[in-house]
VOPA-526282 format. One line per 2 residues: number of its first residue (from 1); for each residue x negated, y negated, z of C-alpha. Coordinates in steps of 0.25 Angstrom, whole numbers, plus 2048, in hexadecimal, padded with zeros to 3 digits. Each point is the difference from the previous one (the first is absolute). Example, Ala and Ser with C-alpha at 12.3 -4.5 7.8 and 13.67 -1.06 7.14 Angstrom:
BEGIN
1	7CF,812,81F | 7FA,7F2,7FE
//
This chain:
BEGIN
1	902,15F,A34 | 7F8,7F3,7FF
3	7FE,7F9,80D | 7FD,7F4,7FB
5	7F3,7F7,7FE | 7FE,7FC,80E
7	800,80F,805 | 7F5,805,7F5
9	7F6,7F5,803 | 7FA,805,80D
11	807,80C,806 | 7FC,80A,7F5
13	800,80B,80B | 80C,7FB,807
15	806,7FE,7F2 | 7FE,80D,7FB
17	805,807,80E | 80C,7F8,7FF
19	802,803,7F2 | 800,80F,803
21	809,7FF,80B | 80A,7F9,7F9
23	801,809,7F4 | 801,80D,809
25	80B,7FA,809 | 808,7F6,7F8
27	809,809,7FA | 802,807,80F
29	802,7F2,806 | 80B,7FC,7F5
31	807,80D,802 | 7FF,800,80F
33	806,7F2,800 | 80B,804,7F8
35	804,80C,80A | 80A,7FF,80B
37	7F8,7FD,80C | 7FC,80E,805
39	805,808,80C | 7FD,803,80E
41	7F9,80C,805 | 802,806,80E
43	7F8,80C,806 | 802,806,80E
45	7F5,807,809 | 80B,80B,801
47	80C,802,7F7 | 808,807,80B
49	800,7F7,80C | 7FC,805,80E
51	80D,804,809 | 7FC,7F8,80C
53	7F3,7FA,807 | 7FD,80D,806
55	800,806,7F2 | 7F7,7F4,7FA
57	7F5,800,80B | 801,810,800
59	7FB,7FF,7F1 | 7F4,7F7,801
61	805,7FA,7F3 | 802,7F1,7FD
63	80E,7FC,7FD | 802,7F4,7F6
65	802,7FC,7F1 | 7F8,7F8,7F7
67	806,7F6,7F7 | 7FD,7FA,7F2
69	80B,7F7,7FE | 7FC,7FB,7F2
71	7FA,80D,7FB | 801,803,7F0
73	807,80C,804 | 807,807,80C
75	7F9,80D,805 | 809,807,7F7
77	7FE,7F8,7F4 | 80F,7FA,801
79	803,7F2,7FF | 80B,7F8,808
81	80F,7FD,7FA | 7FF,7F2,7FB
83	80C,7F5,803 | 803,7F3,804
85	808,7FB,80C | 7F6,803,80A
87	806,7F4,809 | 80D,808,800
89	7FB,80C,806 | 807,805,80C
91	7F9,800,80C | 802,807,80E
93	805,7F6,80B | 7F9,808,80B
95	7F1,804,7FA | 801,7F7,7F3
97	7FC,80B,7F7 | 805,800,7F2
99	80B,808,7FA | 7FB,80C,7F9
101	805,80D,7FA | 7FE,808,80D
103	80B,7F7,807 | 80D,805,801
105	80A,7F8,7F7 | 80E,800,804
107	80B,7F6,7F8 | 7FE,7F4,80A
109	7F3,803,808 | 7F3,808,801
111	7F7,806,80A | 7F2,7FD,801
113	7F7,80C,7FC | 7F5,7FA,80A
115	808,7FD,80C | 80E,806,7FD
117	807,7F3,803 | 80D,7FE,7FA
119	801,7F2,7F6 | 80B,7F9,7F9
121	7FF,7FE,7F1 | 803,7F2,7F9
123	80B,801,7F6 | 7F5,7FC,7F6
125	7F8,80C,804 | 80D,809,800
127	802,7FB,7F2 | 7F2,803,7FB
129	7FF,80D,806 | 80E,805,7FA
131	7F6,800,7F3 | 7F4,808,805
133	7F9,802,7F2 | 7FE,7F0,800
135	7F8,7FF,80D | 7F2,804,801
137	802,803,810 | 80B,80A,7FD
139	7F7,808,7F5 | 7F3,802,808
141	7FA,7FF,80F | 7F5,7F8,7F9
143	803,7F3,7FA | 7FB,7F3,7FA
145	809,7F5,800 | 7FE,7F1,7FB
147	803,7F5,80B | 807,7F3,7FA
149	7F6,7F4,7FD | 801,7F4,80B
151	7FA,7F6,7F7 | 805,7F9,7F3
153	7FA,805,7F2 | 7F5,7F5,801
155	7FC,803,80E | 800,810,7FD
157	7F6,7FD,7F3 | 7F7,7F7,808
159	800,80A,80B | 7FD,80B,7F6
161	7F2,7FA,7FE | 7F7,809,808
163	7F3,7F8,805 | 7F2,805,801
165	7F5,7F8,806 | 7F1,804,7FF
167	7F7,7FC,80C | 7F2,801,7FC
169	7F4,801,809 | 7F5,7F6,7FB
171	7F6,804,80B | 7FC,80B,7F8
173	7F7,805,7F5 | 801,7FE,7F0
175	803,80F,800 | 80C,7FF,809
177	806,7F5,7F8 | 7FE,807,7F2
179	808,80C,806 | 80A,7F8,806
181	802,7F8,7F2 | 801,80E,7F9
183	80B,804,80B | 807,7F3,7FD
185	800,801,7F1 | 807,80F,802
187	809,7FA,809 | 805,7F5,7F7
189	804,80B,7F6 | 808,808,808
191	807,7F4,807 | 810,802,7FC
193	806,7F5,7F8 | 803,7F3,807
195	7F6,802,80B | 7F8,7F4,806
197	7F2,7FF,804 | 7F8,7F8,808
199	7F0,800,802 | 7FB,7FC,80D
201	7F0,802,805 | 7FB,7FF,80E
203	7F2,7FF,806 | 7FE,7F5,80A
205	80B,7F8,7F8 | 80D,805,7F9
207	801,7FD,7F2 | 80E,7FE,7F8
209	7FF,801,7F1 | 80A,7F9,7F7
211	7FF,808,7F3 | 80D,7FA,7F9
213	7F8,7F5,7F9 | 7F7,800,7F5
215	7F3,802,809 | 801,807,80D
217	800,7F6,80E | 7FC,805,80D
219	803,7F9,80D | 7F8,802,80C
221	803,800,80F | 7F5,801,809
223	802,80B,80C | 7FE,7FD,80D
225	7F5,808,806 | 804,802,80E
227	80A,80D,803 | 80C,7F7,806
229	7FF,7F6,7F3 | 80C,7FE,7F7
231	800,7FB,7F1 | 7FF,7F1,801
233	80B,7FF,7F6 | 80B,807,7FA
235	7FE,807,7F3 | 80D,7FB,7FB
237	7FA,7F2,800 | 7F4,804,7FA
239	807,807,7F4 | 80E,801,7FE
241	804,810,801 | 805,800,7F2
243	7F4,7F9,7FA | 7F8,80B,807
245	809,80C,7FB | 7FE,801,7F0
247	809,809,7F7 | 7F7,80A,7FC
249	805,803,7F2 | 7FE,7F1,7FC
251	7F2,7FE,808 | 7FA,80D,7FF
253	7F4,7FB,7F8 | 7FF,7F4,80A
255	7FF,809,80B | 7F6,808,7FA
257	7F8,7F3,7FE | 801,7FC,80E
259	7FB,80D,804 | 7F4,7FE,7F7
261	7FC,7F4,809 | 7FE,808,80D
263	7F4,800,806 | 7FA,804,80D
265	7FD,7F5,80A | 7F2,7FD,802
267	7F9,801,80D | 7FE,7F1,7FF
269	80E,7FD,7FF | 804,80A,80C
271	7F5,7FA,809 | 806,7F2,7FC
273	80E,803,802 | 7FE,80B,80B
275	7F6,7F9,809 | 7F3,806,807
277	7FF,809,80B | 7F6,802,80B
279	7F1,800,7FA | 805,7FC,7F1
281	809,80D,800 | 80B,7FF,7F5
283	80D,801,806 | 809,808,7F6
285	809,7FA,7F6 | 80B,80A,7FD
287	80D,7F9,806 | 809,80C,7FC
289	80A,7FF,80D | 803,7F1,7FD
291	801,801,7F1 | 80B,80B,802
293	807,7F9,80A | 801,7F4,7F8
295	805,808,7F3 | 80B,807,808
297	805,7F3,805 | 7FF,7FA,7F2
299	808,80B,7F9 | 809,802,80C
301	805,7F2,7FD | 808,805,7F4
303	804,80E,805 | 80E,803,7FD
305	800,7F3,7F7 | 7F7,801,7F5
307	7FC,80E,801 | 803,80E,807
309	7F3,806,800 | 7F2,7FB,801
311	7F4,808,801 | 7F2,7FB,803
313	7F4,808,7FB | 7F5,7FD,80A
315	7F2,804,7FA | 7F6,801,80A
317	7F1,802,800 | 7FC,800,80F
319	806,7FD,80F | 807,7F3,802
321	7F5,7F8,808 | 806,7F1,7FF
323	80B,7F9,807 | 80D,805,805
325	800,810,7FF | 7F1,801,800
327	7FB,80F,804 | 7F4,802,809
329	7F9,80C,7F9 | 7F6,801,80A
331	808,80A,807 | 7FB,80B,7F5
333	7F3,7FF,804 | 802,800,80F
335	80B,80B,800 | 7F6,80A,807
337	7FD,7F5,80B | 80E,7FF,804
339	7FF,806,80D | 801,80E,7FE
341	80D,7FE,7F7 | 803,809,7F5
343	7F9,7FA,7F4 | 80A,803,7F7
345	80C,7FB,809 | 7F8,7F3,801
347	801,7FD,7F1 | 80F,804,7FE
349	808,7F6,807 | 802,7F2,7FB
351	7F7,7F5,807 | 80A,7F5,7FE
353	80F,7FF,7FD | 7FF,7F6,7F5
355	803,809,7F6 | 80B,807,806
357	806,7F3,803 | 7FE,7FB,7F2
359	807,80C,7FA | 80D,7FC,808
361	7FF,7F2,7F9 | 7FD,807,7F2
363	80D,809,802 | 808,7F3,804
365	7FB,7FA,7F4 | 804,80B,7F7
367	7F1,802,7FC | 7F9,80E,7FF
369	7F1,800,800 | 7F6,80A,7FA
371	7F3,800,804 | 7F4,804,7F7
373	7F3,801,809 | 7F4,802,7F6
375	7F4,801,80A | 7F7,80B,806
377	7FE,7F7,80C | 808,802,80D
379	80C,7F6,7FF | 809,804,80B
381	80D,806,7F7 | 805,804,80E
383	804,7F2,802 | 803,7FC,7F3
385	809,80C,7FC | 80C,7FB,807
387	802,7F4,7F6 | 801,80A,7F5
389	808,80C,806 | 80A,7F9,808
391	803,7F6,7F4 | 803,80D,7F7
393	7F2,7FF,7F9 | 7F5,809,7FD
395	7F1,7FF,805 | 7F6,805,7F6
397	7F1,802,804 | 7F5,800,7F5
399	7F2,802,806 | 7F9,7FC,7F2
401	803,7F7,7F4 | 7F9,809,7F6
403	809,80C,800 | 80D,7FA,806
405	80E,804,7FB | 806,7F2,803
407	804,7FC,7F3 | 808,80D,7FE
409	805,800,80E | 805,7F2,7FD
411	806,803,7F3 | 807,80D,805
413	805,7F9,80D | 807,7F5,7F8
415	806,80B,7F4 | 808,807,809
417	80E,7FD,804 | 802,7FA,80F
419	80B,7FA,807 | 7FF,7F3,809
421	807,7FA,80D | 803,80F,804
423	806,805,80D | 800,80E,804
425	80A,805,80B | 800,810,804
427	80D,804,807 | 803,80E,807
429	80B,808,805 | 803,7FF,80F
431	7F8,80C,805 | 7F3,7FA,7FC
433	7F8,7F3,7FC | 7F3,7FA,7FB
435	7F5,800,809 | 7F5,7F9,7FA
437	7FF,7FA,7F2 | 7F2,800,7F8
439	7FB,7F8,7F4 | 7FE,7F2,7FA
441	80B,7F8,804 | 804,7F4,809
443	80A,805,80B | 80C,7F8,803
445	7FF,7F8,80C | 80E,801,803
447	806,80D,7FB | 7FA,80E,803
449	7FC,80A,7F5 | 800,7F5,7F5
451	7F4,7FD,7F8 | 7FE,7F4,7F7
453	7F7,803,7F4 | 7FC,7F5,7F7
455	7FB,808,7F4 | 804,80E,7FF
457	7FA,808,7F3 | 803,80E,7FC
459	7F6,807,809 | 801,7F9,80E
461	805,80A,80A | 805,7FF,80E
463	802,80A,80B | 808,802,80C
465	800,80A,80B | 80D,804,807
467	804,803,80F | 80D,805,806
469	809,7F6,806 | 803,80A,80C
471	7FD,80E,804 | 80C,806,7F9
473	7FB,7FF,7F2 | 808,805,7F5
475	80C,80A,804 | 7FF,80F,7FB
477	80E,7FE,7F8 | 800,7FB,7F2
479	806,7F3,804 | 7F2,7F9,802
481	7F9,7FD,7F3 | 7F3,7F8,803
483	802,7F5,7F6 | 7F6,7F4,7FD
485	803,7F3,7F8 | 7F5,7F7,7F9
487	804,7F2,7FB | 7F7,7F9,7F8
489	804,7F2,7FB | 7F7,7FB,7F6
491	7FF,7F5,7F5 | 7FA,803,7F2
493	7FE,7F6,7F3 | 808,806,7F5
495	7FD,7FC,7F2 | 80B,7FA,7F7
497	805,80C,7F9 | 802,808,80D
499	809,7F6,808 | 80E,804,803
501	80B,7F9,805 | 807,803,80E
503	80B,806,7F8 | 7F8,80A,7F9
505	7FF,7FA,7F3 | 7F4,7FB,7FA
507	7FD,7F1,7FF | 7F7,7F9,7F5
509	7F3,7F9,808 | 7F5,7FA,7FA
511	7F7,7FF,80C | 7FC,80A,80A
513	809,800,80C | 7FF,805,80F
515	80A,80B,804 | 801,805,80E
517	803,80E,803 | 804,809,80B
519	7FB,80E,7FF | 806,80B,80A
521	7FC,80E,801 | 809,809,80A
523	7FA,80E,803 | 805,80C,808
525	7F7,80B,807 | 802,80D,806
527	7FD,804,80D | 7F5,80B,804
529	807,80B,808 | 7F3,806,806
531	7F1,7FC,7FF | 7FE,809,7F2
533	809,7F8,7F9 | 7FA,7F3,804
535	7F2,806,7FD | 805,804,7F2
537	806,7F3,7FD | 7F3,7F8,802
539	7FA,7F8,7F6 | 7F1,7FE,804
541	7FE,7F4,7F7 | 80A,7F8,808
543	7FA,805,80D | 7F1,7FB,7FB
545	807,7F3,7FD | 806,7FD,80E
547	7F4,806,806 | 7F6,7F6,7F9
549	809,7F5,804 | 800,805,80F
551	7F0,801,7FF | 7FD,7F3,7FB
553	808,7F9,80B | 7FA,808,80A
555	7F2,7FE,7FB | 803,7F0,7FF
557	805,801,80F | 7F7,80A,806
559	7F3,802,7F6 | 7FD,80A,7F6
561	7FC,80B,80A | 80E,800,806
563	806,800,7F1 | 7F8,80D,7FD
565	804,806,80E | 80F,7FD,7FE
567	800,807,7F3 | 7F9,80D,804
569	809,801,80D | 80C,7FF,7F6
571	7FB,80B,7F8 | 7FD,808,80C
573	80E,7FD,806 | 807,805,7F2
575	7F7,80C,801 | 803,805,80D
577	80F,7FD,7FE | 800,808,7F3
579	7F9,80B,806 | 80A,800,80B
581	80C,800,7F7 | 7FA,80C,7F8
583	7FD,807,80C | 7F3,802,7FB
585	7F9,7FE,80E | 800,80C,809
587	7FC,7FF,80E | 7F9,809,808
589	7FF,7FF,80F | 804,7F2,7FE
591	7F6,7FC,7F6 | 802,7FF,7F1
593	7F8,808,7F7 | 7F7,7F8,7F6
595	801,809,7F4 | 80F,7FD,7FE
597	7FF,7F1,7FF | 804,7FD,7F1
599	7F9,7F2,7FE | 804,802,7F1
601	80F,800,801 | 800,80D,7F7
603	80F,803,803 | 805,7F2,7FC
605	7FB,7FA,7F2 | 806,7F3,802
607	7F6,7FE,80C | 7F4,805,7F9
609	7FA,7F4,7FA | 800,7F8,80E
611	7F2,806,806 | 7F9,7FC,7F3
613	807,7F3,7FF | 7FC,7FC,80E
615	7F1,805,7FE | 7FF,7F7,7F4
617	808,7F4,807 | 7F4,802,80B
619	7F5,800,7F4 | 806,7F3,7F9
621	7F9,7F3,802 | 80E,7FC,808
623	7FC,807,80B | 7F1,803,7FF
625	7F7,7FA,80A | 7F8,7F3,7FC
627	7F3,806,803 | 803,809,7F3
629	7FE,7F3,7F8 | 80F,7FC,7FF
631	801,7F1,7FE | 80B,7FA,809
633	805,7F8,7F5 | 802,80D,7F7
635	807,806,80C | 80A,7F5,801
637	802,800,7F0 | 803,80F,802
639	80B,7FE,80C | 806,7F6,7F6
641	800,808,7F4 | 805,80E,807
643	80B,7F8,808 | 807,7FC,7F3
645	7FD,80E,7F7 | 80C,809,7FD
647	7FE,80E,806 | 7FA,807,7F3
649	7F6,7F5,7FE | 7FC,800,80E
651	7FE,80F,800 | 7F6,7FE,7F4
653	7F9,7F5,808 | 7FE,809,80C
655	7FE,80E,7F9 | 7FC,7FE,7F1
657	805,809,7F5 | 7F4,809,7FA
659	804,806,7F3 | 7F6,808,7F7
661	7FF,801,7F1 | 7FB,80A,7F7
663	7FD,7F6,7F5 | 805,7F1,7FF
665	80C,806,7F9 | 803,80B,809
667	804,800,80F | 7FB,80C,808
669	807,7FF,80E | 808,7F5,805
671	7FC,7FF,80E | 7F3,804,808
673	7FD,7FD,80F | 7F6,7F6,801
675	7F4,808,802 | 7F3,804,7FB
677	804,80F,800 | 80C,7FC,7F7
679	7F7,7FB,7F6 | 7F7,80B,800
681	80B,80B,7FF | 808,7FA,7F6
683	7F5,800,7F6 | 806,7F5,7F8
685	7F7,7F6,7F9 | 809,7F3,802
687	806,7FB,80D | 809,7F4,800
689	802,7FA,80E | 80C,7F5,803
691	7FD,7F9,80C | 80B,7F5,7FD
693	7F7,7F4,800 | 7F4,808,7F9
695	801,80B,7F4 | 7F3,808,7FE
697	7FE,80A,7F4 | 7F4,808,805
699	7FA,80A,7F6 | 7F8,80B,808
701	7F2,802,7FE | 802,80E,7FA
703	80B,7FB,7F6 | 7FE,804,7F1
705	7F6,7F4,7F9 | 809,800,7F5
707	80C,7FB,807 | 802,7F0,7FC
709	7FC,7F7,80B | 807,7F7,804
711	80D,807,7FC | 806,7FB,7F2
713	80B,7F6,800 | 80A,809,7FA
715	7FF,80C,809 | 809,805,80B
717	7F7,7FC,80B | 800,7F2,7FB
719	80F,800,7FE | 802,804,80E
721	7F7,7F5,806 | 807,7F5,7F7
723	80D,804,805 | 7FC,800,80E
725	7F9,7F2,7FF | 80E,7FB,7FA
727	808,805,80B | 7F7,7FB,80B
729	803,7F3,809 | 7F0,7FC,7FF
731	7F7,803,7F5 | 7F7,80C,804
733	7F1,800,7FD | 7FD,80B,7F6
735	7F2,806,801 | 7F9,80B,7F9
737	7F6,809,806 | 7F7,809,7FA
739	7FB,80B,809 | 7F0,802,801
741	7FF,7F3,7F8 | 807,7F5,807
743	800,7FD,80F | 80D,80A,805
745	801,7FA,80E | 80D,7F8,7FE
747	807,80D,7FA | 7FA,809,80B
749	804,7F7,80B | 80E,802,7FD
751	7FE,80F,802 | 803,7FE,80F
753	803,80F,804 | 7F2,803,803
755	7FE,7F3,808 | 801,7FE,80F
757	80C,7FA,804 | 7F8,7F6,809
759	7F7,7FC,7F5 | 7F4,805,806
761	7FB,807,7F4 | 801,80E,7F9
763	803,80A,80C | 7FB,80E,802
765	80E,805,7FE | 808,7FA,7F5
767	809,7F3,804 | 80D,803,7FD
769	7FF,810,806 | 7F9,7FA,80D
771	80A,7F4,801 | 80B,80B,800
773	7F8,808,80A | 801,7F4,809
775	80F,7FE,7FE | 802,80E,805
777	7F8,7FF,80C | 808,7F3,803
779	80C,807,7FF | 7FD,80B,809
781	7FC,7F5,809 | 80E,7F8,7FE
783	807,80D,801 | 7FA,803,80E
//
């Protein structure tokens, strides 16, 4: 594919990368855009709900669900029934739930499946439901219905122009800018038709580019250096928004020309603009906070008028240190002098509410912010993260420009389908209710259990835990059926040939248009009649998801040490309750007998993965101590990544999958435990480790030297790797290691089962084994 002469001139590396990305993804992307917009995946910690509070607490298990509202397929691979008339769907007058196939329908009325309320039907609904085959909501409990457009066709076409703005840090290096340019060239190829693109830069001044003329023109506004300052002029007065936002298809080469002009600000410029501090020390020049505030207000002026979605890509090479929103990074060096405070706790809370407040402004303006931090210096992502996660964006961290996957991540992120302007609402039947909700959303300030998501892709996952409304719980009769209903209202940009009018017939449109839809999924669950049924219905991956959310919250509020204690206590209580339920503990003279404790859950296969998952989570950088070399920004990055992953992906990120191969074309064993012993006893020459963000192919030192290294491109192992990379929300790094010749420490660090759980090196007894011993001891103390 020809990217044009401008593209070919300077970015030879970036261009070849962009080309390979495009050729690999183009057909998939086109196909994806033609498809119906996916499904909704819902997974529960237990498929049979606890009878009441006593049963829930007595089991030691967590109770809740994970929801991926815009998933490519649901957990069973099913799609919703599609239809129109989402505005006509009857709603319960008592709890506002939507009519669904579980409701009892009579001639003139219907009973709500969530609260039991009897509701009247309008004459239109009676007429419609007399022909059940014509209504999606009569065919399936999972529906996706079109909502009527409230705009004229001209407004709808204008709103269908998604807006993308790149905000590039010029207080940076040449290498950083080269990487950013490559990423933006990849982005330009992935943007959907009809997109508008704006280029802005920031340092001690904010630059706005007009790329619609024959040569790019930049207009700069100086950012006030003080933390309370505001921009001296409205950006609309500096450059009208529609002059700043250029149509990508018409201006692609001009945008590329503008990218070529980007240069880092010199130290002289920064000194002149930012002023000297005491003793001539340079006061920084990265006015990120003010730039973001200005851009959000700039774009917000046209929200709902010119466009329905705006996305800012913020490329950052270090901490904001100038103007409003500047961060004091000295706390990183001073953390151990913090008056006896937990060093890990000192760096987890935000130091200013500026970015959290700015996220609320972004949400009001319909702006989603993605932050790409390319830096190895302390940048205080703990303060910055709110701007991205609360606006529905992502936070990416790359510690080096050399092996950064930023261009691939950029292309991947923009190639997949996404919904915008979303509202997510979970309702339950009357016996229970949502307790906490978790994920990257903005909670509605007025309504409970309503979340706003500016931008939602097919991977974004949210979690809820449940509590009982009262002490009664579910009755033992069959009348009480636990029911949940998830409503997801969203908008998508629809290609011309896909648009259908509200009557179900097709209309020919030459332009992309905006389509609002309502996706509703109603699910019913069984009730566990005893604790064995509850344990047998457990899904350990979903339990892990809820645990990770809870532990992240606990560590933010109380520190890493407290988060670790909470996790271990949870496992102790679960183990004790399980042993009690299976009558495995025998008492003699009032004391329990130690040898009887079953810490491996040998009688319940569904619970067996949990001890290993908890051990692995305690060995994960998310919860390892700072003394073990975990950078606070990396910890925050992992918090943001882990809290948006669906359960199966999170499982891999916490406890990687280790597979062995006899040859690059023949798998030996599909799964090994993460221990050196497993490697030695398997006798296989090749191992493949999938840790979600990194993929490692390891050839053992005893492997036959005639085996091809690295594995050939047409072998089974490579095919497996390519498939995994294709399905992933981020680009995993691929590393090949030859045992005995290359440094194998990266691979060996993932073999966690011989490591001590608290990170004090290799133990005299094996790590995981001694961890189980410790849990056994704590269970005995708990039982007493």
